[in-house]
C-alpha positions as CSV (number, residue, x, y, z in Angstrom):
1,M,-113.2,-159.8,85.5
2,K,-110.5,-162.5,85.3
3,W,-112.5,-164.5,82.8
4,L,-112.8,-161.4,80.6
5,V,-109.0,-161.0,80.7
6,L,-108.6,-164.7,79.9
7,L,-110.9,-164.5,76.9
8,H,-109.3,-161.3,75.7
9,V,-105.8,-162.8,76.0
10,L,-106.8,-166.0,74.2
11,G,-108.2,-163.9,71.4
12,A,-105.0,-161.8,71.3
13,T,-102.9,-165.0,71.2
14,V,-104.8,-166.3,68.2
15,W,-105.0,-163.0,66.3
16,V,-101.4,-161.7,66.9
17,G,-99.8,-165.2,66.7
18,G,-101.6,-166.0,63.5
19,H,-100.6,-162.8,61.9
20,L,-97.0,-163.2,63.0
21,I,-96.9,-166.7,61.5
22,L,-98.5,-165.4,58.3
23,S,-96.2,-162.4,58.0
24,I,-92.9,-164.1,58.9
25,G,-93.5,-167.7,57.7
26,F,-95.9,-167.5,54.7
27,V,-95.7,-164.1,53.1
28,P,-92.0,-164.1,52.3
29,R,-92.4,-167.6,50.6
30,A,-95.4,-166.4,48.7
31,L,-93.6,-163.3,47.4
32,Q,-90.5,-165.3,46.5
33,L,-92.5,-168.0,44.6
34,K,-95.1,-165.4,43.4
35,D,-97.8,-167.9,44.6
36,V,-101.0,-166.4,46.0
37,N,-102.2,-169.9,47.0
38,I,-99.8,-169.9,49.8
39,I,-101.5,-167.0,51.4
40,T,-105.1,-167.9,50.4
41,T,-104.7,-171.4,51.8
42,F,-103.4,-170.1,55.2
43,E,-106.1,-167.4,55.3
44,K,-109.0,-169.9,54.7
45,G,-107.9,-171.9,57.6
46,F,-107.0,-169.0,59.8
47,E,-110.2,-167.0,59.2
48,R,-112.3,-169.7,61.0
49,I,-110.5,-169.0,64.3
50,G,-109.0,-165.5,63.6
51,I,-112.2,-163.6,63.0
52,P,-113.9,-165.0,66.1
53,A,-110.8,-164.2,68.1
54,L,-110.8,-160.6,66.9
55,L,-114.5,-160.3,67.7
56,A,-113.9,-161.8,71.1
57,Q,-111.2,-159.2,71.7
58,I,-113.4,-156.3,70.6
59,V,-116.3,-157.4,72.8
60,T,-114.2,-158.2,75.9
61,G,-112.1,-155.1,75.3
62,L,-115.1,-152.8,75.3
63,W,-116.5,-154.6,78.3
64,M,-113.3,-154.2,80.3
65,A,-112.9,-150.6,79.2
66,T,-116.3,-149.9,80.8
67,L,-115.0,-151.4,84.0
68,Y,-111.9,-149.1,84.0
69,I,-113.5,-146.0,82.6
70,P,-117.2,-145.2,82.7
71,P,-118.5,-144.8,79.1
72,S,-119.6,-141.2,79.9
73,Q,-115.9,-140.4,80.3
74,W,-114.6,-142.1,77.2
75,F,-114.3,-138.9,75.2
76,S,-111.9,-137.4,77.8
77,L,-108.1,-137.7,77.7
78,A,-107.9,-137.1,81.4
79,S,-105.7,-140.1,82.3
80,V,-103.2,-142.5,80.7
81,H,-106.0,-145.1,80.7
82,H,-108.2,-142.8,78.6
83,Q,-105.3,-142.3,76.1
84,Y,-104.6,-146.0,75.9
85,L,-108.3,-146.6,75.2
86,W,-108.2,-144.2,72.3
87,I,-105.0,-145.8,71.0
88,K,-106.7,-149.2,71.1
89,I,-109.8,-147.9,69.3
90,G,-107.6,-146.3,66.7
91,L,-105.7,-149.5,66.1
92,V,-108.8,-151.6,65.9
93,T,-110.4,-149.1,63.5
94,G,-107.2,-149.2,61.3
95,T,-107.3,-153.0,61.3
96,L,-111.0,-153.0,60.3
97,L,-110.4,-150.5,57.5
98,L,-107.5,-152.5,56.1
99,A,-109.6,-155.7,56.2
100,I,-112.4,-154.0,54.4
101,H,-110.1,-152.6,51.8
102,A,-108.4,-155.9,51.2
103,R,-111.7,-157.8,51.1
104,F,-113.3,-155.6,48.5
105,F,-110.3,-154.2,46.5
106,I,-107.4,-156.7,46.7
107,I,-108.7,-160.2,47.4
108,P,-111.3,-160.3,44.5
109,R,-108.5,-159.6,42.0
110,L,-105.7,-161.4,43.9
111,S,-102.9,-162.5,41.5
112,A,-99.2,-162.5,41.3
113,Q,-99.3,-158.9,40.2
114,N,-101.0,-157.5,43.2
115,L,-99.5,-160.0,45.7
116,P,-97.2,-157.3,47.0
117,A,-100.2,-155.1,47.9
118,M,-101.8,-158.0,49.8
119,A,-98.4,-158.7,51.5
120,F,-98.3,-155.0,52.6
121,H,-101.8,-155.3,54.1
122,I,-100.9,-158.4,56.0
123,V,-97.7,-156.9,57.4
124,L,-99.5,-153.7,58.3
125,V,-102.3,-155.7,60.1
126,T,-99.6,-157.6,61.9
127,V,-97.9,-154.4,63.0
128,L,-101.3,-153.1,64.2
129,A,-102.0,-156.4,66.1
130,V,-98.6,-156.1,67.9
131,G,-99.5,-152.5,68.7
132,L,-102.8,-153.6,70.1
133,L,-101.0,-156.2,72.2
134,L,-98.5,-153.7,73.6
135,T,-101.2,-151.1,74.2
136,G,-103.3,-153.7,76.0
137,L,-100.4,-154.6,78.3
138,S,-99.8,-150.9,78.9
139,F,-103.5,-150.3,79.7
140,R,-103.3,-153.0,82.3
141,Y,-99.8,-152.4,83.7
142,I,-98.9,-148.9,82.4
143,Y,-95.5,-149.7,80.9
144,F,-95.2,-146.8,78.6
């Protein structure tokens, strides 16, 4: 169990940290200069570690969820853990939907004109990532 938590936290560190750096450090500069290359350059380097980190989080998260809650009980909202599980599933689903939308509708036509739409997606994914982090901590330690 401890190595699952370690892999999950390492994945979260990369995913959340990378998006915070992108949102706070790169997006404002890209918007100010109207330069899409600032974001695309970061994204190309980050995707190599960011996507595997997200996949590691999904796999280890589902694995740990089966240890806390038997899969036959996942559709219940009987406890706080059940509720946190559904919040996490919702946040991951939102992240994936935003990624699909960006990949097929924004990135192929990325230019200075639709840079604000891309920036909005990035900030929203960052907010979802922080939400995943807080919910994960809550799942483990029940803070909220």
